[in-house]
C-alpha positions in Angstrom: -17.4 18.5 -21.7 -14.8 17.9 -19.6 -11.4 15.7 -21.1 -12.4 12.1 -19.6 -15.7 12.4 -19.2 -18.0 10.1 -22.2 -20.6 11.5 -25.0 -23.9 12.6 -23.7 -25.6 9.4 -23.7 -29.4 10.2 -25.6 -32.3 7.8 -23.9 -30.8 6.5 -20.7 -34.1 5.4 -18.8 -33.4 5.1 -14.7 -31.4 2.8 -13.3 -30.3 0.9 -15.8 -25.6 1.4 -15.1 -24.3 4.8 -15.0 -20.7 5.7 -14.7 -18.4 8.0 -14.8 -14.8 7.7 -16.5 -12.8 6.6 -16.8 -14.3 3.3 -16.1 -17.4 2.5 -17.9 -19.1 -0.4 -16.8 -18.6 -3.0 -19.7 -17.8 -6.5 -19.7 -14.7 -5.8 -21.4 -10.9 -6.4 -21.4 -9.3 -4.3 -19.3 -5.6 -4.2 -18.1 -4.6 -1.8 -14.9 -3.1 0.6 -17.2 -6.6 1.9 -18.4 -7.7 1.4 -14.5 -5.2 4.5 -14.2 -4.9 6.3 -17.3 -7.7 8.8 -16.8 -10.3 9.1 -19.2 -7.9 5.9 -21.2 -10.3 3.5 -20.5 -10.5 1.5 -24.5 -14.1 1.0 -24.1 -15.8 3.5 -27.1 -18.5 5.8 -25.2 -21.9 5.5 -27.2 -22.6 7.7 -30.4 -24.2 10.9 -29.4 -28.0 10.1 -30.5 -27.8 6.3 -30.4 -29.3 4.2 -28.3 -27.9 2.1 -25.2 -27.6 -1.3 -25.3 -26.6 -3.5 -23.3 -22.6 -4.3 -24.3 -22.1 -7.2 -25.5 -19.9 -9.6 -23.9 -16.0 -10.5 -25.2 -14.5 -13.7 -25.3 -13.8 -14.9 -21.7 -15.4 -12.6 -19.4 -18.4 -14.0 -17.6 -22.3 -12.6 -17.2 -22.3 -11.3 -13.9 -24.2 -12.6 -11.3 -27.8 -12.4 -10.9 -28.2 -9.9 -7.5 -30.2 -11.0 -4.6 -29.8 -8.5 -1.8 -29.6 -10.1 1.2 -27.4 -9.4 4.2 -24.0 -11.4 3.7 -23.7 -13.3 0.8 -20.0 -15.3 0.1 -19.9 -15.7 -3.0 -20.4 -12.0 -3.5 -17.6 -11.7 -0.6 -15.6 -14.1 -3.0 -15.9 -11.3 -6.1 -14.6 -9.0 -4.8 -12.0 -10.4 -2.9 -8.8 -9.7 -4.5 -7.8 -5.9 -4.6 -7.6 -5.8 -0.4 -5.1 -8.5 -0.6 -2.8 -6.7 -3.1 -3.3 -3.6 -0.7 -2.4 -5.5 2.3 1.1 -6.9 0.8 2.2 -3.1 1.6 1.9 -4.1 5.2 4.3 -6.7 5.1 6.8 -5.3 2.9 10.1 -6.1 4.3 10.5 -2.4 5.4 7.6 -3.4 7.8 9.4 -6.6 8.2 12.7 -4.7 9.8 10.6 -2.8 11.3 9.1 -6.0 13.2 12.1 -7.7 14.2 14.0 -4.2 15.5 10.4 -3.5 17.5 11.0 -6.8 19.3 14.3 -6.7 19.2 14.7 -3.1 21.2 10.9 -3.2 22.8 10.3 -7.2 23.5 6.3 -7.8 23.3 5.9 -4.2 25.0 4.6 -2.5 21.4 2.8 -5.4 20.5 -0.5 -2.8 20.7 1.2 0.2 19.0 1.6 -3.0 16.0 -2.4 -3.4 16.2 -3.6 0.2 17.1 -1.7 1.1 13.4 -3.1 -1.4 11.9 -6.8 -0.4 13.2 -5.8 3.1 11.6 -4.3 1.7 8.5 -7.6 -0.3 8.3 -9.9 2.6 8.6 -8.3 4.7 5.9 -7.6 2.6 3.4 -11.8 2.4 3.5 -12.1 6.1 2.6 -9.6 5.2 -0.5 -11.8 2.6 -1.2 -14.6 4.3 -0.8 -13.7 7.0 -3.3 -13.3 4.1 -6.0 -16.3 2.7 -5.5 -18.0 6.2 -5.1 -16.7 8.5 -7.9 -14.7 5.7 -10.3 -11.9 7.6 -10.3 -8.6 6.7 -7.6 -7.2 9.2 -5.6 -4.6 10.3 -8.2 -7.3 11.3 -10.6 -9.6 12.9 -8.6 -6.2 14.9 -7.3 -5.2 16.4 -10.2 -8.6 17.7 -10.9 -8.7 19.3 -7.7 -5.8 21.3 -6.8 -3.6 23.7 -9.2 -0.9 22.4 -11.5 1.6 24.1 -8.7 0.8 22.0 -5.9 -0.1 19.4 -7.5 3.2 18.6 -9.0 4.1 19.0 -5.7 2.1 16.6 -4.4 3.1 14.3 -7.1 6.7 14.6 -6.1 6.4 13.7 -2.6 4.0 10.5 -3.2 7.0 9.5 -5.7 9.6 10.0 -2.8 7.4 7.6 -1.3 7.1 5.6 -3.5 10.9 5.7 -3.7 11.7 5.1 -0.4 9.4 2.1 0.1 11.0 0.4 -3.0 14.5 0.3 -2.1 13.0 -1.4 0.5 11.2 -3.7 -1.5 14.1 -4.6 -4.3 16.9 -4.5 -1.2 14.7 -7.1 1.3 14.9 -9.1 -1.8 18.1 -8.5 -2.7 19.3 -9.4 1.0 17.0 -13.1 0.6 19.1 -14.2 -2.5 22.0 -13.0 -1.2 21.5 -15.2 2.4 20.2 -18.3 -0.2 23.1 -18.4 -2.3 25.3 -18.2 1.2 26.8 -15.2 -0.1 27.8 -15.9 -3.3 25.4 -13.1 -4.8 26.1 -9.6 -4.2 23.7 -6.8 -3.5 23.6 -5.8 -6.5 24.1 -8.8 -8.6 20.1 -9.6 -6.3 18.9 -6.2 -7.4 19.4 -6.7 -11.0 17.3 -10.1 -9.9 14.8 -8.6 -8.7 13.9 -6.5 -11.4 14.0 -8.7 -13.8 12.0 -11.7 -12.3 9.6 -8.1 -11.5 8.9 -7.7 -15.0 8.4 -11.3 -15.6 5.5 -11.7 -12.9 4.1 -8.4 -14.1 3.1 -9.4 -17.2 1.0 -12.7 -15.6 -1.5 -10.0 -16.5 -2.1 -10.9 -19.8 -3.5 -13.9 -18.5 -6.2 -12.8 -17.1 -6.8 -10.2 -13.3 -8.1 -14.0 -11.3 -4.7 -15.8 -12.3 -2.6 -12.5 -10.6 -4.3 -12.1 -7.8 -4.1 -16.4 -6.9 0.2 -15.2 -7.6 -0.4 -12.9 -5.0 -2.0 -15.0 -2.9 0.4 -17.6 -3.6 3.1 -15.6 -2.0 0.9 -14.5 1.0 0.4 -18.1 1.5 4.6 -18.4 1.8 5.2 -15.3 4.1 2.3 -17.2 7.2 3.6 -20.6 6.1 7.9 -19.5 6.3 6.9 -16.8 9.2 5.1 -19.1 11.1 7.4 -22.1 11.2 9.9 -19.5 12.9 7.0 -18.1 15.3 6.4 -22.4 16.2 10.5 -23.2 16.0 11.1 -20.1 18.4 7.9 -21.2 20.9 7.5 -17.0 22.3 6.2 -16.7 25.5 2.1 -16.7 24.5 1.4 -14.9 28.0 3.7 -11.9 27.3 2.1 -11.8 23.6 -1.0 -11.2 25.0 -0.5 -8.6 27.6 2.0 -6.6 24.5 -1.4 -6.8 22.3 -4.0 -5.9 24.6 -2.2 -3.6 27.6 -1.1 -0.4 26.0 1.6 0.6 28.1 5.3 -0.2 28.2 7.2 -0.7 30.9 10.8 0.9 31.6 10.1 2.4 28.3 12.8 4.5 26.7 14.2 6.8 24.0 14.9 3.5 22.0 11.6 2.4 22.5 9.1 5.2 21.7 11.1 6.0 18.4 10.0 1.9 17.6 7.2 2.8 18.5 6.8 5.9 15.7 9.1 3.8 13.2 6.2 1.3 13.8 3.6 4.1 12.4 5.1 5.2 10.0 6.1 1.9 8.3 2.7 0.3 8.5 1.1 3.5 7.2 2.1 3.9 3.8 1.1 7.4 1.7 1.1 5.5 -1.5 -1.0 2.9 -0.7 -4.0 5.3 -0.5 -3.6 5.6 -3.8 -3.1 1.5 -4.9 -6.6 0.7 -3.1 -8.6 3.6 -4.5 -6.9 2.4 -8.0 -7.8 -1.6 -7.2 -11.6 -1.6 -6.9 -12.0 -0.2 -9.7 -11.3 -3.4 -11.3 -14.3 -4.6 -10.5 -17.7 -3.0 -11.9 -20.4 -1.2 -10.2 -23.5 0.0 -10.9 -23.1 3.9 -9.1 -26.7 4.5 -10.6 -27.9 2.4 -7.7 -26.7 4.3 -4.1 -27.6 0.5 -2.6 -25.4 -1.4 -5.0 -22.5 1.1 -4.3 -23.0 0.5 -0.3 -22.9 -3.4 -0.8 -20.4 -2.7 -2.9 -18.8 -0.4 -0.3 -19.5 -2.8 2.3 -18.2 -6.7 1.2 -14.6 -4.4 -0.3 -14.7 -3.5 3.7 -14.9 -7.2 4.6 -12.0 -7.9 2.3 -9.9 -5.1 3.6 -10.8 -6.0 7.2 -9.5 -10.5 6.6 -6.7 -9.4 4.3 -5.6 -7.3 7.4 -6.2 -9.5 9.8 -3.8 -12.1 7.8 -1.3 -9.7 7.4 -1.6 -7.9 11.5 -1.2 -12.1 12.2 2.7 -13.0 10.4 3.8 -9.2 11.4 3.1 -10.5 15.3 4.6 -13.6 13.7 7.9 -11.8 13.6 8.0 -9.2 15.9 7.5 -12.4 19.4 10.1 -14.2 17.8 12.5 -11.5 17.6 11.1 -10.4 21.0 11.9 -14.3 22.6 15.2 -15.1 20.7 16.8 -11.4 20.1 15.4 -9.0 23.7 18.1 -8.1 26.2 20.3 -10.8 24.3 24.4 -9.2 23.6 26.7 -10.4 21.5 28.6 -12.9 23.9 24.7 -14.8 24.3 25.7 -15.8 20.7 29.0 -16.9 20.5 27.7 -20.1 18.6 26.9 -17.3 16.3 30.9 -16.7 16.2 32.6 -19.9 16.4 31.0 -21.7 14.0 32.1 -22.5 10.4 29.9 -20.3 9.2 30.6 -17.2 6.3 29.0 -14.7 8.4 31.1 -15.6 11.9 32.4 -12.1 11.8 29.1 -10.8 12.0 29.6 -11.2 16.2 31.9 -9.8 17.9 33.0 -11.3 21.3 31.5 -8.5 23.5 29.1 -7.9 26.0 27.5 -5.4 23.7 23.3 -5.1 22.4 23.0 -7.6 19.5 22.0 -4.9 17.2 19.5 -7.0 14.3 17.8 -6.4 11.1 16.9 -8.5 8.1 20.6 -9.7 7.5 21.6 -10.8 10.9 18.6 -11.9 11.8 18.5 -14.2 9.6 22.0 -16.0 10.3 21.5 -15.8 13.7 17.6 -18.2 13.3 20.3 -20.3 11.1 23.3 -20.6 13.6 21.0 -20.8 16.7 17.6 -22.6 15.2 19.1 -24.9 12.2 20.3 -23.7 8.8 15.9 -24.3 7.9 15.6 -21.5 10.2 18.2 -19.3 7.7 16.3 -20.5 4.5 12.9 -19.8 5.2 13.2 -16.7 6.8 14.6 -15.7 3.5 12.3 -17.3 1.0 9.7 -15.9 3.8 11.7 -12.0 2.8 12.0 -13.1 -0.9 8.5 -13.8 -1.3 7.4 -10.4 0.4 10.0 -8.4 -0.8 9.2 -9.5 -4.4 5.3 -9.5 -4.0 5.6 -5.4 -2.8 8.1 -4.8 -5.3 5.5 -5.5 -7.7 2.6 -3.4 -5.8 5.0 -1.0 -6.0 5.0 -0.2 -9.2 1.2 -0.5 -9.7 1.2 2.8 -7.3 3.6 4.2 -9.4 1.7 4.2 -12.3 -1.2 4.8 -10.7 0.3 7.5 -9.1 1.9 9.5 -12.5 -0.8 9.2 -14.4 -2.9 10.1 -12.1 -0.9 13.7 -11.6 -0.2 13.8 -15.0 -2.4 12.6 -16.7 0.1 10.6 -19.4 -1.0 8.6 -22.1 1.9 6.3 -23.2 1.9 3.2 -24.1 2.3 0.1 -21.9 5.9 -0.5 -22.2 7.6 3.4 -21.3 5.3 3.4 -18.3 6.5 0.0 -17.0 9.7 1.4 -17.4 9.8 4.8 -16.9 7.8 4.0 -13.0 10.6 1.7 -12.4 13.0 4.1 -13.0 12.3 6.0 -11.4 12.2 4.0 -8.3 14.9 1.5 -9.3 18.3 3.4 -10.2 18.5 5.3 -6.5 18.6 1.3 -5.2 20.7 -0.1 -7.6 23.6 2.8 -6.9 22.5 2.1 -3.4 23.1 -1.4 -3.9 26.6 -1.4 -5.1 27.9 1.1 -2.8 26.5 -0.3 0.7 28.0 -2.7 2.4 25.4 -5.5 3.2 26.0 -6.0 6.7 25.5 -2.5 6.9 22.2 -1.2 5.8 20.1 -0.4 9.7 21.0 2.7 9.0 19.5 3.2 5.8 16.2 1.2 6.5 15.6 4.1 9.4 15.6 6.9 6.4 13.6 5.6 4.8 11.3 4.9 8.1 11.5 9.2 8.3 11.1 9.8 4.5 8.0 7.7 4.3 6.5 9.1 7.8 6.8 12.3 6.2 4.9 11.7 3.4 1.7 10.5 4.8 -0.8 13.6 4.9 0.4 13.9 1.3 -2.2 11.2 1.4 -3.9 11.1 4.3 -4.8 15.1 3.6 -6.6 14.7 0.3 -8.2 11.5 0.9 -9.9 12.7 3.9 -10.8 16.2 2.2 -12.2 14.1 -0.8 -14.2 11.7 1.0 -15.9 14.7 2.9 -17.1 16.2 0.2 -20.4 16.2 -0.7 -20.0 17.3 -4.5 -17.8 14.4 -4.8 -19.0 11.7 -2.5 -23.0 13.0 -1.8 -24.9 10.2 0.3 -21.8 8.6 1.1 -19.7 12.1 2.4 -18.0 11.2 5.9 -20.1 12.3 8.2 -19.1 14.6 11.2 -17.2 12.0 13.2 -14.7 11.2 10.3 -14.1 14.8 9.8 -12.7 15.8 13.7 -11.6 11.7 14.0 -9.8 12.7 10.4 -8.5 16.1 11.7 -6.8 14.9 15.0 -5.2 11.9 13.1 -3.2 14.2 11.4 -2.1 16.7 13.2 -1.4 13.8 15.4 0.8 12.4 12.8 2.2 15.4 11.9 3.1 15.3 15.8 5.2 12.5 15.3 7.0 12.9 12.2 8.4 16.2 13.8 9.2 14.1 16.8 10.7 11.6 14.4 12.9 14.3 12.3 14.1 15.7 15.5 15.5 12.6 16.9 17.0 11.4 13.4 18.6 14.4 13.1 20.1 15.4 16.4 21.4 11.6 16.0 23.5 13.4 13.4 24.8 15.8 15.5 26.4 18.0 13.1 25.0 22.2 12.4 24.6 22.3 8.9 22.3 19.5 9.5 20.3 21.1 12.0 19.8 24.3 10.0 18.9 22.6 6.2 16.1 19.8 8.9 14.6 23.3 10.0 14.0 25.1 6.9 12.9 22.3 5.3 10.2 21.4 8.7 8.8 25.3 7.5 8.5 24.4 3.9 6.9 20.9 5.0 4.3 22.4 7.4 3.7 25.4 5.8 2.1 22.7 2.3 0.5 20.4 4.8 -1.4 23.8 5.9 -2.1 24.5 2.3 -3.3 21.2 1.9 -5.4 21.4 4.2 -7.0 24.7 3.6 -8.3 23.7 0.8 -10.3 21.3 2.1 -13.7 23.7 2.5 -15.8 22.8 -0.9 -15.8 25.4 -3.4 -17.8 25.7 -6.7 -18.7 22.1 -8.0 -15.8 21.9 -11.2 -17.9 19.8 -14.4 -16.6 16.5 -13.1 -18.7 17.0 -10.0 -21.1 18.4 -11.7 -21.6 15.6 -13.8 -21.3 13.1 -11.4 -23.3 15.0 -9.2 -26.0 14.1 -11.7 -25.3 11.0 -12.5 -26.2 9.9 -9.2 -29.0 11.4 -9.4 -31.6 8.7 -10.5 -34.1 11.6 -12.4 -30.9 12.9 -14.7 -29.3 10.0 -15.7 -29.7 11.0 -19.2 -26.0 12.9 -19.7 -24.3 9.4 -18.5 -22.8 6.9 -20.0 -25.3 3.8 -19.5 -22.9 0.4 -18.6 -26.2 -1.9 -19.8 -26.1 -3.7 -16.8 -29.0 -3.8 -14.2 -27.0 -4.9 -11.5 -23.8 -5.1 -10.1 -20.9 -6.9 -12.0 -19.2 -8.6 -9.9 -17.4 -10.5 -11.6 -13.7 -9.1 -12.3 -12.6 -8.0 -14.8 -10.3 -10.1 -17.1 -6.9 -8.1 -16.6 -5.3 -6.0 -14.8 -2.1 -5.8 -16.6 0.3 -3.1 -17.4 
């Protein structure tokens, strides 16, 4: 039997709970580390030959509620609420906020429909990732580890790690900028980075006090973002008619290359590749009896509803930011904001006295809000950015752990895992903070958006491939519509990526860079083609055979019984690293 699968459980009876490790269905204390480690669950499998008896709940856990399969239950929805909101934080990170404000400043209200479309596409892709985790009991990185050969698997892992590093740089630097604004420039950018790293470690250990408390903390940070950016929205009072037109009329009048590039940047900022890996792992924090198709279907339904609610909240917050900057900064020049240059603010040097278009970013945008709408607007903006950066930095750490452990099948201690995943992501950020001025980071943000957009196929292709394989998903495999739509989406994203790269490299105006970009593009497209070529199902591997037996009602003798006669909808007590 392959590593990571349980010992055969004898004397099993049909429909008494069946799971495929590494997520056995027992009411025990579980950590995020055990979710990420392939086959590394702390729950002992029943000894071969021993009867399968239901495990006793551990101290601090509660018995699952009795299920009545109604059409909808708020109680069940509340039990499943959590993973979707943690996932939605990636839609609110400082990189997204930067993309939002640039969209508003460059195109006004005209690209709101692009934001809405990108969010809907993101929701559908997150649905696939969640279904993979629910149906198989494995997250996306673990499935990749079993499906791909060693060399392409390592390349795929490196590509996803690049996306995580790029996202983490935006998140940590966003937090550092917020700290710089709150301290009126007294804390430099590198100091803010060190503070962010330190408090991220502190907040991550909230997990020791239980999953629900950690989820509540993330909910608090999302609430802070909604209140702070909502305050800016009320203060600036955007034009509601233009807002509705921008949302529901898919057209961009008088738009040129800058607006088109900004639209592409929105897609790259909203649909985050590592978020697919994160969401497929987070859903494993809820216990599901995978022997009962009706319960699996119900779990998929409630996770999807929760994801809809979470991404709707994130979409509203993103709208706040876009419309604030569309109203206040679209078609404005430096001369329009000389009130900022004439004030006694330490930031007055940011506003030269000329008629050039006003350029804004997270830092300069907060300064302008402060000098034009009052100091409260600046500090409230900074608090919102700090909440966005802090929350997304923590979820980025979780993503890094899942990806590294899934692809490499690591068995490390908790501290070693946190230290390694944080070091890989944060070290480049610290160097940037030391050698880069806080006032000149917009160019780096554009580069990072290009980087993450290029990594999208390395999450989309695996998740679309595996959720379409009957040998993996069985009755829950994607139908023809999803396969066709997914293939077209991959083609569209690759085309957008190529355009984005060409536009970015052409702006650098250097022949050597042109040649290097051409070579890298050939390598990139070749690897994408390889991943696509793996889509047709081959002979099922041993773990796929075991999963097939596990989900077959009359073949439960080889499965590990969790002992739950229904779905344990209570969350685990801990996610912790």
